[in-house]
N, C-alpha and C positions, 0 to 999 in steps of 0.2 A: 900613407900618414905615417908619422912618428911613432916610435914606440915607447915615446915618453908618456907616461899616464897622466900625469899633472897636465901636460899640453891637452891630449887626448880629451880630458875631463872639462876643460875650460873651451875649448873648440866646441865639443858635441852640444854644451851649453848654452852658448853665446853664438854662434855660427849665424842663425838666422836673426839675430839682434844687429850684427855687423852688417849683412847684406841690407837690411832695412835702413839702417843709417845711411849707407852710402847713397841708397836710392833717395832718401828724403835730402840729403845734402846735394843733392842735383847730378849725380854721376849717370851718364847716359848708359842705356842699357848694355849695350855693345862693350863698356869699360867695368861694368859692375865686377866682372871676375876678376879682372887684373887688379882692380884697387883691393878687392877682398882677399885675393891671395898676398898682396903688399903689406896688408894689415897683418895676417897671420904670419908672415915672414918677422915682423916686427916684434911681435908678440912672443914669438920662439927665441927671438935674440934676446928679448928682456925678461924672460922667464926666470932666469936664476936670481934677479934682482926685485921679482915681482912680490909684494906684499899681499899675500891671500887673505890676510886679517882684515882688509879694506875691501868695500864693493869694488867689483870688476866693473859693471856697467859705465860709471863715469870715466873711468881709467880708457876703457874700449872706446868710448864716445870720443876721448879726446884724441887716441891712436887714428881712428877713423878720421876724424876732421882734419887732422896734420897731413893725412894722405889725400884727402879731397881739395885742401885749399889749392894745391897745386894745379887742380883741374879747372879752377874758375872762369879762365877764358873759354875753354871747350865748353863749360857749363852754359855760358851765354849765347853761344853758337847754338848748341843743343836746344836751347828754350825758342830761338828764333824757328828753328826746323820745325819742332812740334807746335808751335802756333800757326803755322803756315799750313801743317797738315792738319790742325784742328779747324781752319776756316775752310780748307778745301774739302773735308766731311761735310760741314756745314752748307756749304754751297751745293754739294751733291745730294744732300737730302731733299733737296726740292721743296721745301715747304712743309713735307711730312712732321708730325708730331714725334719729337725726340723722345726715347725711353729715357723713364725718368732718372735712373742710375747714371746712364752715360750723360744726360745733361748734368747732373750732380758733380760728377768726375770733372766734366769740361769747367764749369763753374769753379770748382775749388782748384784745379791748375790754374786757370785765370787768375783767380786772387791770389795764389802764392806766386805766381810770376810777377804780379804788380807790386808785393814786398819786397824791401830790399833784403838783401842775403842775410844779415845778422837778425832781421825780426823774422824771416821764415825759418831759420834754425832755432830760434826760441819757440817758435810756434808748435814746429814739428816735434821738437824733444819734447815738451810738454804735453802735447794732445795726443801726437802720433805714437811715441814712444811712453810715454806716462811718467817720465822723470820728473822728480821732486826740483824744487827750488836750489836746494843745496847741489844736487846731482847735476843739474844743469849748469850752475856757476862753477862746479870743479870741472866738468868736463869742457866748456869754453874759457876756461882761464878766470883770473881775478877781474871779471868785468862783472859784477854782481848785479848793476843797475840794469843789464841787457835783460835779466829775468823779471824783474820788476816792472821794466818797459812792455815785456812780453804779453802781459795782461792787458794793458792799453790798447797794443796792436791787434790781439786778440778780439777785443770788443769791438775795435775800428773795424776789421774784417768782417764780423757777424753783421754789424749794421750794413756795411756796403753791398753783403749779399741780399740782406733782407730788401733793402732800396731796390735794388736790381731785379727783384724777383715780385716787387710790387706790394709786399707786406710792408707794416708800418716799423720803421727802427726800432722803436719801443726800448724798452731793458733789456741786456743781455742775460 
């Protein structure tokens, strides 16, 4: 670790956030460490020009996104492998009643994999990371309509989930 106290403070406060974002943006587990390291190298290089009077989470989110977008093709390959593993686990289950938590995780992964990448990003940033509308807009760039559309995508995802589980779609 560096001896720079400014960097050390930023790292200790936001390291978990960077890892979560990388995971949410679809970085395969075996590449998480590399992506996180690249993010922190970028942060260190930009440390002197960093405006600490502004919130760091949106800026860090943009830095993570910039590193993750280079892995998009690898992400699609990873999702195909993950789906094959999930299908194989379901076949091995032999009709046994699945654990409710594992079933919920599987359903969530399936729903997320069906969403286009930009919709998945908005959903995970809002619900997974708790970012506000302006923070999402700042992190993903001047695409403010992405956030507004995100609410419609969330409602659609909840309704699909309810239909699949046999519950009435109703109101979210």
